[in-house]
C-alpha positions in Angstrom: 25.4 52.5 -34.9 24.2 52.3 -31.5 22.0 55.3 -30.2 22.6 56.3 -26.7 20.2 55.2 -24.1 19.0 58.1 -21.9 17.0 58.7 -18.9 13.8 60.1 -20.7 14.1 56.3 -22.5 13.2 54.7 -19.0 10.9 56.9 -18.1 8.6 56.7 -21.2 9.2 52.8 -21.3 8.2 52.7 -17.4 4.8 54.7 -18.5 3.9 52.1 -21.1 4.8 49.1 -19.1 3.5 49.3 -15.4 5.2 47.0 -13.1 1.6 45.2 -11.9 -1.1 46.2 -14.0 -4.5 46.8 -12.5 -5.8 43.2 -14.3 -2.8 41.5 -12.6 -3.4 43.0 -9.1 -7.4 41.9 -9.7 -5.9 38.6 -10.0 -3.6 38.5 -7.2 -6.4 39.9 -4.6 -8.7 36.8 -5.6 -6.0 34.6 -4.9 -5.3 36.4 -1.5 -8.8 36.5 -0.8 -9.8 33.0 -1.7 -6.5 32.0 0.5 -8.0 33.8 3.5 -11.5 32.1 3.0 -9.6 28.4 2.9 -7.5 29.0 5.6 -10.5 30.1 7.6 -12.6 27.0 6.7 -9.6 24.7 7.2 -8.4 26.4 10.9 -12.2 26.3 12.0 -12.5 22.4 11.3 -9.1 21.9 12.5 -10.3 23.7 15.9 -13.3 21.7 16.0 -11.8 18.7 15.4 -9.3 19.3 18.5 -12.4 19.8 20.8 -13.6 17.1 19.3 -11.5 14.4 18.0 -14.1 11.7 16.9 -12.7 8.5 15.1 -9.2 9.2 16.5 -7.9 5.7 15.5 -7.4 7.3 11.9 -4.1 8.1 10.3 -5.2 11.7 9.9 -7.6 14.2 12.4 -11.0 14.0 10.5 -10.9 17.5 9.5 -7.9 17.1 7.4 -9.5 14.4 5.5 -12.5 16.4 5.3 -10.6 19.5 3.8 -8.5 17.1 1.3 -11.9 15.8 0.1 -13.7 18.6 -0.4 -10.9 20.6 -1.9 -10.4 17.5 -4.3 -13.9 17.9 -5.3 -14.1 21.7 -5.6 -11.0 21.6 -7.7 -12.5 18.8 -9.8 -15.3 20.5 -10.7 -13.6 24.0 -11.3 -11.5 22.1 -13.9 -14.5 20.5 -15.3 -16.6 23.6 -15.7 -14.2 24.5 -18.5 -14.3 28.1 -19.9 -18.3 28.4 -18.1 -16.1 29.7 -14.8 -14.2 32.9 -15.3 -10.5 33.0 -15.0 -11.0 35.3 -11.4 -13.5 32.8 -10.2 -10.8 29.9 -10.8 -8.4 31.9 -9.0 -10.6 32.8 -6.3 -12.0 29.1 -5.7 -9.0 26.7 -7.1 -5.9 28.4 -6.7 -6.8 30.3 -3.6 -9.1 28.7 -1.4 -8.8 25.3 -2.3 -4.7 25.6 -2.1 -5.2 26.8 1.4 -8.1 24.3 2.2 -5.8 21.3 1.2 -2.5 20.2 2.4 -0.9 16.9 1.1 2.4 17.6 3.5 -0.4 17.0 6.5 -1.4 14.2 4.8 2.2 12.8 4.4 3.3 13.8 8.3 0.1 12.1 9.8 1.1 8.7 8.2 4.8 9.2 9.5 3.3 10.3 13.0 1.0 6.9 12.8 4.1 4.9 12.0 5.9 6.1 15.0 3.1 6.5 17.7 2.9 3.9 20.3 0.6 0.8 18.7 -2.8 0.6 19.5 -2.4 -3.0 20.1 1.1 -4.8 20.8 0.0 -7.6 17.7 0.6 -5.6 15.1 4.3 -4.0 15.8 6.4 -1.8 13.5 6.0 -3.5 10.3 2.1 -3.8 11.0 1.8 -0.2 11.8 4.0 1.0 8.7 1.7 -1.3 6.3 -1.4 0.1 8.0 -0.3 3.9 7.5 0.6 3.1 3.8 -2.6 1.5 3.0 -4.4 4.3 4.3 -2.5 7.2 2.9 -2.8 5.1 -0.5 -6.3 4.7 0.1 -6.8 8.3 0.7 -5.0 9.2 -2.2 -7.1 7.0 -4.6 -10.3 7.8 -3.0 -9.2 11.7 -3.5 -8.8 11.0 -7.5 -12.1 9.5 -7.3 -13.6 12.4 -5.6 -11.7 15.0 -8.3 -13.1 12.8 -11.0 -16.8 12.9 -9.4 -15.8 17.3 -9.2 -15.2 17.1 -12.9 -18.1 15.0 -14.0 -20.3 17.7 -11.7 -18.5 20.5 -13.6 -19.4 19.2 -16.9 -22.6 18.6 -16.2 -23.1 22.0 -14.9 -22.1 23.8 -18.1 -24.7 26.0 -19.5 
């Protein structure tokens, strides 16, 4: 036989299990703060890159490349450090800051924009631009994995 459900049962249950615990709010705050930092760094570098376009022949703005490689290094370090860094530091730096700092979608958009932009010279043609854009993008992905591996190694070496 089932007992009747009452409003007092709901009230006692809500007092025992709050919707968001203080610990969970602190975790969310770490991700939020890290995201703000990563966004500010990325926006600042993008602003500098727009004002001073160095290496304009690249598929991507140098700021996008720098942000993605720095993020890969930092994430690799966090992952390699194991439990040496606290969970909250990983949320702040790894999830929040690097999540806002790095962007795969900007890299892919840069490759598509490069392929569809007017050619720098007329000898390469459309297929040449597709191959060049693909090769540069693939090279950046491989470089990113290498930088992340270096970060992992540094994180392992930094363990106390």
